[in-house]
N, C-alpha and C positions, 0 to 999 in steps of 0.2 A: 435361455431362461433368465428372467429379470432377477438381478441380485436383491438380497434383502436390504431394506433400508434400516440403517442404524443411526444413533445419535451420539455425537461428541459434545462434551460440556466445555464451553468457553466462557469462563466467569459464570454468569447466571443465565447464559443463553445456550439453548440446545441447537446444534448444527447438524442437519441431516446429511448423511453421506452413504455411499455404497462402495464396496470393495469387491473387485472381481479380476479374474485373469491369474495366470500362474507363470508369467514370464520372469526372467532373471532380474529385471530392473523395475524399480518403483516409479510410477508416473502419476503425478497429482494434477488433475484437470481443474483449472480455475475458470469458472464460467464467466460469461459476459454480463451484461446489464441485468437480466433476469434469467431464472432457470427453474426447472422442476425435474429432479432426477428420475422420478418414476414416469413422468410423461415422455421423457426421451425414448423409452423403450416401446412406446405405442406407435412410433414412426419407423417403418421397416428400414429405411435408408440410414437413419440415425442408429438404430439397433445394430445393423450390420457394421457400421463404421466403428462403433464402440467395441463390438466383438473382434474386429480386426486389431484394435489396439491391445486387446487382451491376449492375442496370440504371441506377443513379444514383450509384454509388460504386466506387472501387477498394478492395476489401475484403481485410483480413487477419484470418484466424482462427488461433488457436494453442492448444496445450495447455500449461498452466502446468507448471513443473518438478514432478516427482513424480506427474504424471497423464498419462493417454493415451499418446501416442507420445514424449513428452519423457523425458529421463533421470530416473531415480530418484536423487535426491541422498541422501547418507548421513544428513544431518540435515534436520529440517523447515526449509523456507525462511522467512526473515524477510520482512516487507513490503518492506524495502530490496532484497533479492535479487529479489523478484517484480517490483518496479519496474524493476530492471536488465534483467529478461527482456523486459519490454515494450519498453524502449529497444533491446535487442539485436535483437528481431524487426523493429522499425521500421527500424533501420539496415540489416539484411540485405535488407529489401524495398525499400530506397532511398527511404524516406519520412522526411522531415524533420519534417513537421507533419501531424496527423491529427485527425479527430473520434474521440474515444475513447468506446466503447459498452460499458458494464459491465452484466452480467447477474447478478442475484441477489447472491451473495457476491462475485462479480467487480466489483460496483458499488463496494465498499469500496476495492479496489485501484485501480480507475479514478479514484475521487475523490482518493485520495492522489496518484496520478500527475498529475492535473490541478492539484493544489495545489502540488506540488513542481516541476513542469515545464510552466508555462503557455506557454513558448516552443515546446513541441512538441505541445501540446494546443490545437487550434483551438476546440473546444467539447466538451461532455460530455453523454452520454445515459445515463440510468440506468433500467433496467427491473427491477421486482420486487426492488428493492434496499433496503438498510437502513443506518442509522448504528450501531445497537446490536444485538448478537446476539440480545437478548431479543425483537426483532421477529420472529425466525425460530423460535427455540425459547424460549418464555416461561418454561418451568419446567425444573428439573433432571429431572423425571420424563419429560417429553417427549423430552429429549435422550437419556436412558437407554433409552427405547423405540427410538430410532434405532440406538443402539449394539447393542441386542439383535437388531434386524433385520440389521444388518451382520454380526453374529457368526453368525447362524443361517440367513439366507435371502438374503444378498447375491448378486446375479446372477439372481434369480428374476423380477425385475420386479414383485414384489408390493408395492413401495412406491408404485406408480403412483397410488393414491388421494391420496397426499400431494403429488403434483406436477401431476397432470392428471386430475381427477375425470371430466371429460367423455369421457375415453378408456377408462374402466373398462368392461370387457366386450369390448374390441377385442383379440382374442388376438394378432394380428400386431403391434400396437403394443406390447403388454406384452412380447412376445418381444424386440422391438427394444430396449425400455427395459431389460430384464434384461441384454442384451448390452452396452448402454451402461454399465450399472453395472460389470460385470466388466472391460470394456476400459478404463474410466475410471480405476480404481484397484483394487488388491487389497484384501481386507477390512481387513488391518492398516493399510495406508496410509490408507484411507478413515476409519478410526477416529482415527488420529493427526491427520489434516487437520481433522476436525471438532473435536477437542479444541483445536487451535490456533485455529480459527474462533470457538470459544466465548468467546474473550477479545476479540473485535473491539468496539471503541468508537472511532469517528472523529468524535464530535460536536465536539470542539475544533478539528478541522481544517476542517470544512465552511464556517464563515464566511470563511475565507481564500481559498476558490476564487473566481477572478476571471473564468473563461471562461463564455460563455453555456451554460446548462444546461437540459436537458429531462428531467423525471422522469415516468416512465410506470408505472402500477400498476393492477392489477385490484382492484376494491373488496372482493371476497370471496375474494381469493387465499388458498387453504388452507395455503400454505407460509410465506409472509412476509406478516405482517399489513400492511394498507394504512397503518396508522399509521407504519410504517417509511418508506414513500415520502413521506408527508406531512411527517415530520420532516426528511427530506432537503430537500424543497422549501422548508420554513420556514427552515432554517439556511443554505442556500446562497444568497448574495445574488442577487436577481433571477431565481431559478430559476422555470421554468414547470412546473406540475403538470398532467398529463392523467390522469384516472381513467376506467376502462372497467368495464362490468359483467362479471361472470364470476368463476369460482372457480379457473381453471387458472393454475398458476405457469409452466408451459412456454409460452413466448410464441408459438410457431408453431402451436399448436392453439387451439381455441375459435373461436367465431363472429366475433370481432373481430380475429383475427390479421392480416387484410388491412388493417383500419383502422389498426392499430398500425404496420404497415409504411408505410402512406401518410403517417401523421403523422411518422414518422422521415424519410421522403423530403422532406417539406415543410421540416422543420428543417434537414436536411443541405444542401439545394439553395438555401435562402433565404439572404439576405445576413445575415452575422453580424459584429458589431463585433470588431475585433482586441482581444485581451486587453491589459491594462496590465502591461507587463513590468517596471515599476519596483518592484512589490511581489510577493514570492514567499514560499512556505512554506519555511522552512529550519530545520535543527537547528544551534543556536548552542552552541559549546563554548568555555569560558574555562578556561585553566590559570593556576595561581598557585603560585610557589615558597613553601613554608612556611618562615617564619623567615628570609627573604632578607636583611633589614637586619642582623640579628645575625650571620649568616654572613659577609656582606660586610665588616663591621667587624672580625671576628676574623681573616679571611684577608688583608685588604689589597686594594687596588684591582687590582693586576696579577693576582694569583692568582685573585681573584673573576671578573675579566673573562675570564680563560682558561677557568674552569669554566663560565661562562655561555655561551661560544662552543660548548663541547661540548654543553651542555644544548640550545641552539638547534638544533644539528645533529641531535640525537636526535629532538627534537620534530618538526622539519620532515620527517625521514625517515618518521616514523609518519603524519604528515598526508598525505604523498604516497602512502604504501602503502594508506591507507584512503580515498583519493580525496576528501580534504577540500580546502577552499580557504582558505589563509592570508589573513586580512584584514589583520592587523597584529601586530607584536611589541610587547609592553607593558613591555619591560625585564626583568621577572621572570616573564613569562607570555605567552600568545598568545590572540588572538581568532581563531577559525576557524569556518567554516560547512561543513555537510555536507548532501547531499540525501537523507539517510536517517538516522534516529536510531540504528539498530543499529550502523552503521559508526562513528558518532561515539563510542558507548560502547566499542566494540572498540579504537578509536584511543586513547581516554582510558586504558584499562587498559594498553595497550602503552606509552604514554608513562610511566605510573607505574612500570612494570617497568624501562623503559630508563633513566630518570634515577636510579632507586634504585641502579643499578650504579656511578654516579659520586658517590654519597653525598648525593644531593638527594631531598627529598620534595616532591611537588606535591599540590595539591588541585584538583579539577576540577568545574565545574558544567556541566550540559547541559540545554537546554530547546529545544523545538520550537514555533515560532510564526511569525507573519507578520513579515517584515523589509522595510525599505525600502532598496533598493540605490541608493547615491549615489556616483558615481565609483568609487573603490576601497574604499569603506567601506560598512558596513551600520548601520542605525539602527532604533529601534523598541523597544517595551516588551519584546519577546522577548529582545533583547540585554541589557537591564537585568535581566530575571529570571535569565538564565543567570549573569550576573556576581554577583548577590546570592546565588544558590544556591552558587556556588563559595566565597564568603566564609564559609559555614557549616561548611565541611569542616575536617578534620584531616589528618594525614599520610596520603598515598596514598588519600584518599577520592575516589570518583567519585560525585557526587550528581546526581540527575536529578529533574525535575518529574514530576507525575502524568501529564501529557500524554505525555511520553517513555515512561514505563512502559507506558501503554496502547497506544502505537503499536508497541512491540516485542513485544507479546503473541505467544507461540508461537515466539519466536526461540531460546528456551533460556537467555536471559540471566536471572539470578536477582537478586532485590532483597530488601532488608530495609527496614522503615520507619525513617525518620530524623526523624519527627515533623512537626508542623504549625508553620509559622513565618510571622511577619509580616516581609516583605521590605521594606527601605527603598525608598521611592519607587514601590511596587507596591501597587495596591488589593487588598484582601481577603487573607486568609491563604492560604498555599500548602502543600500536602502534599508533602513531599520524601522521596525514597527513595535508599538507598545501593545501588549496583551491587556485587554480590558477585563477586569474581574466581574 
């Protein structure tokens, strides 16, 4: 029987989800490009496969914002917002910790979630997934062909050979697949989502993932090349890779669909070590008042201290508004961490605007990387990189690393090149970008 569709609230967006199964472990299913959780159950093979998961896990499936039964947001969601949606669904389902299962493009979101929130991700499963978009569409011509299909034939199911060659010729399945397309997203939304997806590159994040990880891929997958899965397994520490024969990208069809489910069951029900929670992926933000020494000397101690108090209040208000964590005040700046780079950049821009109103200019550096949590402080090379990047800036500059720029792809945040720099105490040169307000 089809589960009841419920809605979780993520900020102002309603995210549709279903909860089913009574197994001892929680399994959160992060879908691919598009989805429609009620349409899943209309396809007997899909329904059987989901029921199989429910025999050994308490399963949550959901539609990402902008797809399926979830709200259509005004703007394309950032990866930060999509991670918020995963958390909102888990909270609504009463799940504190789960095995996160990412399918295809959903594997990128699942990987980011595992890196940012190891305390909520017991382990990670990736099927038909990739680190770089080029594993999915290796050429601009291939992507343009998809856009042409979306524009002229979306909802027909004629894309089936790109996803499940073994089902070509099955009229009922193609009809269901066409319905899945049209219910998953309208043509305009599908195109915009794919343009956002085309900027995916999470290679810098993968080595930071600490949770046990299982990577599954069919060797002749016609949609996402197997090199995408192999790269995930190579870059995620201690990840296990299982390859299967076959060309189908859709995991519940093909002769080894049951074997894939069995391997997932073994991974889910087996004993898994707890993640090390002392090291996590975080976005580090450094603020620094430009020309603070000269201003303090010109104003005198009392007036300067009064101005700094107002500055600190403005900065703390923006940190709280964008859900950052203040690590410490540095006298003329702040060290702050965020669980998503887009929010960090938005906070930085808001801080620049806010302090400008009291006659101060700040420069801000942002970098995403692995940090070590120690009491109420954070340490690690990511902290050093963010600090050194901030030192490169001028008045009202928000400067970010290439890692940050890659992670906010599709968020609408614009950047200009700020050159390549050798940062003190940091190996190798780093490409830096300026966030445009």
